[in-house]
C-alpha positions in Angstrom: -26.5 11.9 -9.4 -25.2 12.8 -6.0 -21.5 13.0 -5.1 -19.9 9.8 -3.8 -18.8 10.3 -0.2 -15.2 9.3 0.6 -12.3 9.7 3.1 -9.3 7.9 4.5 -7.9 7.0 1.1 -5.2 4.4 1.5 -4.2 3.2 -2.0 -3.8 4.2 -5.6 -3.8 2.2 -8.8 -3.4 3.4 -12.4 -5.4 2.0 -15.3 -2.8 0.3 -17.5 -4.2 1.8 -20.7 -6.0 5.0 -19.9 -3.7 7.7 -18.4 -6.7 9.6 -17.1 -8.4 6.7 -15.2 -7.2 5.4 -11.9 -8.6 3.8 -8.8 -8.4 4.4 -5.0 -9.9 2.9 -1.9 -10.5 3.8 1.8 -9.3 1.8 4.8 -11.1 0.4 7.8 -12.3 3.8 9.0 -15.5 3.2 7.0 -17.6 0.1 6.5 -18.6 -1.7 3.3 -15.3 -1.7 1.6 -15.2 -0.3 -1.9 -13.0 0.8 -4.8 -13.4 4.3 -6.2 -12.9 5.2 -9.9 -11.1 8.5 -10.5 -11.5 10.7 -13.5 -8.2 12.6 -13.8 -8.8 14.4 -17.0 -9.6 17.6 -15.1 -8.3 19.4 -12.1 -9.1 18.5 -9.4 -9.6 14.8 -10.1 -13.2 13.6 -9.5 -14.5 10.3 -8.1 -17.1 9.2 -10.7 -17.9 5.7 -9.7 -17.7 3.1 -6.9 -17.3 -0.7 -6.8 -18.6 -2.2 -3.6 -16.6 -5.3 -2.6 -18.6 -8.4 -1.7 -18.3 -12.2 -1.1 -20.9 -14.9 -1.1 -22.4 -13.5 2.1 -22.7 -9.9 0.9 -20.7 -6.8 1.5 -17.4 -7.0 3.4 -15.6 -4.8 5.9 -11.8 -4.8 5.2 -8.8 -2.7 6.0 -7.8 -2.0 2.4 -4.2 -0.8 2.4 -3.1 -1.7 -1.2 -4.7 -1.9 -4.6 -3.4 -2.9 -8.1 -5.2 -3.4 -11.4 -4.7 -7.0 -12.5 -3.2 -7.8 -15.8 -6.1 -10.0 -16.7 -8.8 -7.6 -15.5 -10.1 -6.9 -12.0 -8.0 -6.0 -9.1 -5.5 -7.3 -6.4 -6.4 -5.9 -3.0 -4.7 -6.3 0.3 -6.4 -6.1 3.7 -4.2 -5.4 6.7 -4.6 -7.6 9.7 -5.4 -6.2 13.2 -3.5 -7.0 16.3 -0.2 -8.5 17.4 0.6 -12.0 18.6 3.0 -10.5 21.2 0.9 -7.7 22.5 -1.9 -8.7 25.0 -3.3 -5.1 24.8 -3.8 -5.5 21.1 -4.6 -9.2 20.4 -5.0 -10.5 16.9 -8.6 -10.1 15.6 -8.0 -10.5 11.9 -5.2 -11.7 9.6 -3.6 -10.1 6.6 -5.3 -11.1 3.3 -4.4 -10.9 -0.4 -7.7 -10.8 -2.4 -8.3 -11.5 -6.0 -11.2 -9.3 -7.0 -13.3 -9.2 -10.2 -14.0 -5.9 -12.0 -17.5 -5.8 -10.5 -16.2 -6.1 -6.9 -16.8 -9.8 -6.3 -14.1 -11.4 -4.3 -12.9 -14.4 -6.3 -10.2 -15.7 -4.0 -8.9 -15.0 -0.5 -5.2 -15.8 -0.1 -3.7 -16.2 3.4 -0.1 -16.2 4.6 1.3 -19.6 5.8 0.4 -20.4 9.4 4.1 -20.2 10.3 4.1 -16.5 9.2 0.7 -15.6 10.7 2.1 -16.8 14.0 4.6 -13.9 13.8 2.0 -11.2 13.1 2.2 -7.7 14.4 -0.4 -5.1 13.7 1.7 -3.3 11.1 1.0 -5.6 8.2 0.2 -5.5 4.5 0.7 -2.0 3.1 0.6 -2.2 -0.7 0.3 -4.7 -3.5 1.8 -5.0 -7.0 1.7 -7.5 -9.8 4.6 -8.5 -12.1 4.0 -11.4 -14.3 2.7 -14.5 -12.4 4.0 -13.0 -9.1 2.2 -10.7 -6.7 4.3 -8.6 -4.3 3.1 -7.3 -1.0 4.8 -4.8 1.3 4.8 -5.2 5.1 4.7 -1.9 7.0 7.0 -2.8 9.9 9.0 -5.7 11.4 7.1 -8.8 12.6 8.2 -11.1 15.4 11.8 -12.3 14.9 12.5 -10.0 12.0 15.8 -8.0 12.5 15.4 -4.4 13.4 14.9 -2.0 10.5 14.2 -4.8 8.0 10.7 -5.4 6.7 9.3 -8.1 4.5 8.4 -7.9 0.9 6.2 -10.9 0.3 6.1 -12.7 -3.1 3.1 -14.8 -3.9 3.5 -17.2 -6.9 0.0 -17.4 -8.4 0.9 -20.6 -10.3 2.6 -22.5 -7.5 0.4 -20.9 -4.8 3.4 -20.4 -2.5 4.7 -17.5 -0.5 8.4 -16.5 -0.3 10.0 -13.3 1.1 12.7 -10.7 0.7 13.9 -8.2 3.3 13.8 -4.5 2.6 16.2 -2.2 4.7 14.4 0.7 6.3 16.0 4.0 7.2 16.3 4.9 10.9 13.9 7.6 12.4 15.4 11.1 12.2 12.4 13.1 13.5 13.0 15.2 16.6 9.9 13.5 17.9 11.2 10.0 17.4 8.6 7.6 16.2 9.1 4.8 13.6 9.7 4.3 9.9 7.9 1.9 7.7 6.5 1.2 4.2 3.1 2.4 3.0 3.0 1.4 -0.7 4.6 -0.8 -3.4 4.2 -0.3 -7.2 5.4 -2.4 -10.1 7.5 -0.4 -12.6 8.1 -3.4 -15.0 11.1 -5.6 -15.7 11.4 -6.7 -12.1 11.6 -3.1 -10.8 9.5 -1.7 -8.0 8.9 1.6 -6.1 8.0 2.0 -2.5 6.9 4.8 -0.1 9.1 4.9 3.0 7.7 7.2 5.7 7.8 8.0 9.4 4.7 8.3 11.5 5.2 12.0 12.1 3.4 15.1 10.7 3.8 18.8 10.7 7.1 20.1 11.9 8.0 16.7 13.3 7.8 15.0 9.9 11.2 14.0 8.6 11.0 10.9 6.3 8.5 10.9 3.4 10.5 9.3 0.5 10.2 7.2 -2.6 12.8 4.5 -3.2 13.2 2.0 -6.0 14.6 -1.6 -6.0 15.0 -4.5 -8.4 14.4 -8.2 -7.7 16.2 -9.3 -10.8 18.6 -12.1 -9.9 17.4 -12.2 -6.3 15.7 -15.3 -5.2 13.1 -14.9 -2.4 13.0 -17.6 0.3 10.2 -19.3 2.2 9.6 -18.9 5.9 12.3 -20.7 7.9 15.1 -19.9 5.4 17.3 -16.8 5.3 15.7 -14.0 3.3 17.8 -12.0 0.8 18.2 -8.3 1.4 17.2 -6.0 -1.4 19.3 -3.0 -2.5 17.3 0.3 -2.7 17.9 3.5 -4.7 16.7 6.9 -3.5 14.2 8.5 -6.0 12.5 11.5 -4.3 12.0 13.4 -1.1 8.3 14.1 -0.9 8.4 16.8 1.8 8.9 19.6 -0.7 5.9 18.4 -2.6 3.8 18.1 0.6 4.7 21.7 1.6 4.4 23.3 -1.9 1.1 24.9 -0.9 2.6 26.2 2.4 0.7 23.9 4.6 1.8 21.4 7.3 3.4 18.1 6.2 0.6 15.5 6.2 1.7 12.3 8.0 0.2 9.5 6.0 1.4 9.3 2.4 -0.4 6.1 1.6 -0.8 5.7 -2.1 1.6 5.8 -5.2 0.9 5.0 -8.8 2.4 5.5 -12.2 -0.1 6.3 -15.0 -0.1 5.0 -18.6 1.8 8.0 -19.7 4.5 7.8 -17.0 3.3 10.4 -14.4 3.7 9.4 -10.8 1.0 10.4 -8.3 0.8 10.2 -4.5 -2.3 10.4 -2.3 -2.5 11.1 1.5 -4.8 9.5 4.0 -6.9 12.0 6.1 -7.8 9.4 8.7 -11.5 10.1 8.1 -10.9 13.5 9.7 -10.3 11.8 13.1 -7.4 13.8 14.7 -6.7 15.2 11.3 -7.3 18.5 9.4 -9.3 16.5 6.9 -7.2 17.5 4.0 -6.4 15.0 1.3 -3.6 15.7 -1.2 -3.4 14.0 -4.6 -0.1 15.2 -6.1 1.3 14.8 -9.6 5.1 14.2 -9.3 5.6 14.0 -13.0 7.9 11.5 -14.7 10.2 10.5 -11.9 11.1 6.9 -12.9 
């Protein structure tokens, strides 16, 4: 009967049938990874249940950065790898994983990237997951080794053939007076080969400049395996999130980490408070309405 503790929310996923039920998760700031169930029938939304993730050895400690409700039940979860192959000060300590998770939290399958892709890892890895038919799509946050500047990968995993292929997504250039970088922090399936992403910089407060939603389609675009030339996706601007983030007259929060579209078509975003480490501790869950 006690409240469920939470923080550092890094993902959102809508229930495909119930417009008032959704799911979220926290990242590696906390141990014993879990998925939270949200009741959104009242304001503010309330966390009413938790699903602790586990494998055959017990509970697991992941860096969950993406979450989607599977068409057949259960969840797709992505865990971001740690470390970079080309940075001796931050060596690789874990790889990026796509996880097939049952509704009760049991990890049914761990899916790794091909070794040829893992050999290019940088610490800005998986940042969102979406399912469309037999394919699961994963957004990479920033460029990996040998990727062209300002182009990040959208990975496509074929659940039938069990193979990875890739697109490139073109990022905007930093426009903050404080510099920094721009990357992806979420991907959501909209249906009919259409997807939405959050594109953001790593700046907050008066230095924040890019917190945006874009849309793209993969219809007629064939992703390619590692070693071949990846096709570049065309993106369409949907919404600038800075007015939404400043609507309550507060500072712009840096980490807009989650995006979902409910069963009745409302889009929501959620911010990551970093477990209140170097953060005000505020988390914003914002209803953007029907924007797609």
